[in-house]
Structure formats: C-alpha cells, structure tokens
C-alpha positions in Angstrom: 2.0 20.9 -7.4 3.9 19.2 -10.2 4.0 20.6 -13.8 4.1 18.3 -16.8 7.9 18.3 -16.8 8.1 17.4 -13.1 5.5 14.7 -13.7 7.7 13.2 -16.4 10.7 13.3 -14.0 8.6 11.7 -11.3 7.6 8.9 -13.6 11.1 8.3 -14.8 12.3 8.2 -11.1 9.5 5.7 -10.3 10.6 3.4 -13.1 14.3 3.6 -12.3 13.7 3.3 -8.6 11.4 0.4 -8.8 13.7 -1.5 -11.2 16.7 -1.0 -8.9 14.7 -2.0 -5.8 13.5 -5.2 -7.5 17.0 -6.2 -8.2 18.4 -5.3 -4.8 15.5 -6.9 -2.9 15.0 -10.0 -5.1 16.6 -12.3 -2.5 14.3 -10.9 0.2 11.2 -11.2 -2.1 12.1 -14.8 -3.0 12.7 -15.8 0.6 9.4 -14.3 1.6 7.6 -16.0 -1.2 9.0 -19.4 -0.2 7.9 -18.7 3.5 4.4 -18.0 2.3 4.3 -21.2 0.2 5.5 -23.3 3.1 3.3 -21.8 5.8 -0.1 -22.4 4.2 -1.8 -23.8 1.2 -2.7 -21.4 -1.7 -1.1 -19.0 -4.1 1.9 -17.0 -3.1 0.6 -13.8 -4.7 -2.6 -12.1 -3.7 -4.3 -9.9 -6.4 -7.0 -7.5 -5.5 -8.8 -4.8 -7.5 -8.0 -1.3 -6.4 -8.9 2.2 -7.5 -6.1 4.1 -9.3 -5.5 7.5 -10.9 -8.6 9.0 -12.4 -10.7 6.1 -10.9 -9.1 3.5 -13.2 -9.2 0.0 -11.7 -6.1 -2.2 -11.5 -5.0 -5.3 -9.7 -2.6 -4.6 -6.9 0.0 -7.3 -6.1 0.9 -8.5 -2.6 2.4 -11.5 -1.0 -0.5 -13.5 0.5 -0.7 -12.9 4.3 -4.1 -14.5 4.9 -5.5 -18.0 4.5 -7.3 -18.7 1.3 -11.0 -17.7 1.4 -10.4 -15.0 4.0 -12.2 -12.3 1.9 -15.4 -14.2 2.3 -15.1 -13.9 6.1 -14.8 -10.2 6.2 -18.5 -9.5 6.6 -18.6 -11.8 9.6 -15.8 -9.8 11.2 -17.2 -6.3 10.4 -18.0 -5.7 14.1 -14.4 -6.1 15.0 -13.1 -3.4 12.6 -10.8 -1.1 14.7 -10.3 1.6 12.1 -13.8 2.7 10.8 -14.6 4.9 7.9 -13.5 3.3 4.7 -10.7 1.2 6.1 -10.9 -2.3 7.5 -8.2 -3.3 10.0 -8.2 -5.7 13.0 -5.2 -5.7 15.2 -5.4 -9.4 15.9 -7.1 -10.5 12.6 -7.7 -14.3 12.9 -7.4 -14.7 9.2 -3.7 -13.8 9.0 -1.1 -16.6 8.9 1.9 -16.7 11.2 4.2 -15.8 8.3 1.7 -13.2 7.1 1.9 -11.4 10.4 5.6 -11.2 10.2 5.5 -10.0 6.6 3.0 -7.3 7.5 5.2 -6.2 10.5 7.9 -5.1 8.1 5.7 -4.4 5.0 7.4 -7.2 3.1 4.0 -8.2 1.7 4.0 -5.0 -0.3 7.2 -5.6 -2.2 5.4 -7.1 -5.3 3.8 -3.6 -5.8 7.2 -2.5 -7.2 5.9 -4.3 -10.4 2.7 -2.2 -10.2 5.0 0.8 -10.2 6.8 -0.4 -13.3 3.5 -1.1 -15.1 2.3 2.5 -14.4 -0.5 1.6 -12.0 1.3 3.1 -9.0 4.0 5.5 -8.0 6.7 5.0 -5.3 5.0 7.8 -3.3 1.3 8.7 -3.2 -1.9 7.9 -1.4 -2.5 4.2 -0.7 -4.9 2.5 -3.2 -8.1 1.4 -1.5 -10.0 -1.8 -2.3 -13.0 -1.1 -4.5 -15.4 -2.1 -1.7 -13.6 0.3 0.7 -13.7 3.3 -1.7 -16.1 6.1 -1.1 -14.7 8.7 -3.4 -17.2 11.4 -2.9 -16.6 15.0 -1.9 -13.0 15.8 -0.8 -12.0 12.1 -1.0 -12.2 12.3 -4.9 -9.2 14.5 -4.8 -7.0 11.5 -4.1 -7.7 10.3 -7.6 -5.7 13.1 -9.2 -2.5 11.2 -8.6 -1.2 7.6 -8.9 -1.6 5.7 -5.6 1.7 5.0 -3.9 3.8 2.2 -2.4 4.5 4.6 0.5 3.3 8.0 1.5 2.6 10.4 4.3 0.3 7.9 5.9 3.1 5.3 6.3 5.6 7.6 7.9 2.8 9.0 10.2 1.3 5.9 11.9 -0.1 3.6 9.2 -3.0 1.6 10.5 -3.0 3.4 13.8 -4.5 6.4 12.0 -8.2 6.9 11.6 -9.8 7.3 8.2 -10.2 11.1 8.7 -6.5 11.4 9.6 -5.5 9.2 6.6 -7.7 11.3 4.3 -6.2 14.5 5.6 -2.7 13.3 5.0 -3.6 12.1 1.5 -5.2 15.4 0.6 -2.2 17.3 2.0 0.1 15.2 -0.2 -2.0 15.8 -3.3 -2.1 19.5 -2.7 1.6 20.0 -1.8 3.3 17.2 -3.8 6.8 17.8 -5.1 9.9 15.8 -6.0 11.5 17.1 -2.8 8.5 15.9 -0.7 8.7 12.5 -2.4 12.4 12.2 -1.6 11.7 13.2 2.0 9.0 10.5 2.4 11.2 7.9 0.8 14.0 8.7 3.1 11.8 8.4 6.2 10.0 5.2 5.1 12.7 2.6 6.1 12.7 3.9 9.7 8.9 3.9 9.8 8.8 0.3 8.5 11.4 -0.9 11.0 9.6 0.7 13.9 6.5 -1.2 12.8 4.0 1.2 14.4 0.5 0.7 13.0 1.5 -2.5 11.1 -1.3 -5.0 11.3 
C-alpha cells in the first residue's frame, strides 16, 4: 500500500512520465491520427465516459478505431460477446476499421490517454477504467475505485482481452492491495513486450 508521501511521488512520476512519452511518441501519435482520418469518415479522437477514482466520471481519450455510430450497434452484437461479465469484446468485431484493428494490435489507440494522465484522471499504472455501462462496482469490485485507473496494469501484461472478467477483477484487486512504486516500475518495464506480442489485443 502507498502512504501519502509515496502517493505524491507516484503522481509526480505520472506527470513527468506522461509528458516525456508525449514528446517522444508525438510522431507516432500524429501518424496514427492521420491514418485514422484517411481510413474512414469521422473524428480522429473518440471520447467515452469512464469511471475513475472514487467513482468520479471522466472522458477517456482514444484514437477512433470503429466506424462512426458503432456504439449504437452494440446491443445488436451482444450475443457475440466473447468475454462476458462486465466486459464487451468480440475478436472479429465488424465495427472496427482496418486501421483501427492495426492500432489496437499495438495499443496505439490508447496513446491519447497520456493526456488523461496529465489531467489527473488516470495514472500510468492501475486498473483499466471501464465504460459506465460496463461498470458494476458492487461488492469486491468497488475496491478498484480506491486508485486512479491506469494506462497499463497487471491485466495488460497478463493477457489483456484473453482474460475473463473474473480473472481481470482478481488482477485489479491484487494491484490495489499490493501496489507500490516498485510494482509500478515492474509493470511499466514489462508493458512494451506485452504490447509487441499482441496477445489478447482485439
């Protein structure tokens, strides 16, 4: 568990880390944004309400990977959900654009969330923020709300979307209960390899 001093250090690390990554990855982010714009009509950025620390809502930022209007098709595709629980994932989701599938493969669509980290909505490491309609924060799951949601976490280095909701929740609760600066650094160090392998990316 982190004390108040360690929490302050974690926040400072988040701000500095996000700022450095934005500068270093700016060419990648710009190229990906151009690819989104050329591939399909609609905004480059996708904003979606998510649940943050202590249940506060915020808009998570992502590069758009689906066709405009895809959110309205979700109910019709409910029977194809491969994850279950409070997650919605389809391995061959027909709503995803060709560029979007490539961006998801390497998690490049998540890069705008570095700005969420700067704004204090998220941390570099933590449980993933769930969409409001996916969130069932009752019982043990409410424990996730004690920390800021993260850009990466134990879920990402352990299988991503290949994990069931119960497995994802177990990893999230493990992180909340055992979090430390050392664990954050370990997760960050293992994230690039997990992203490049692409396991569970869909």
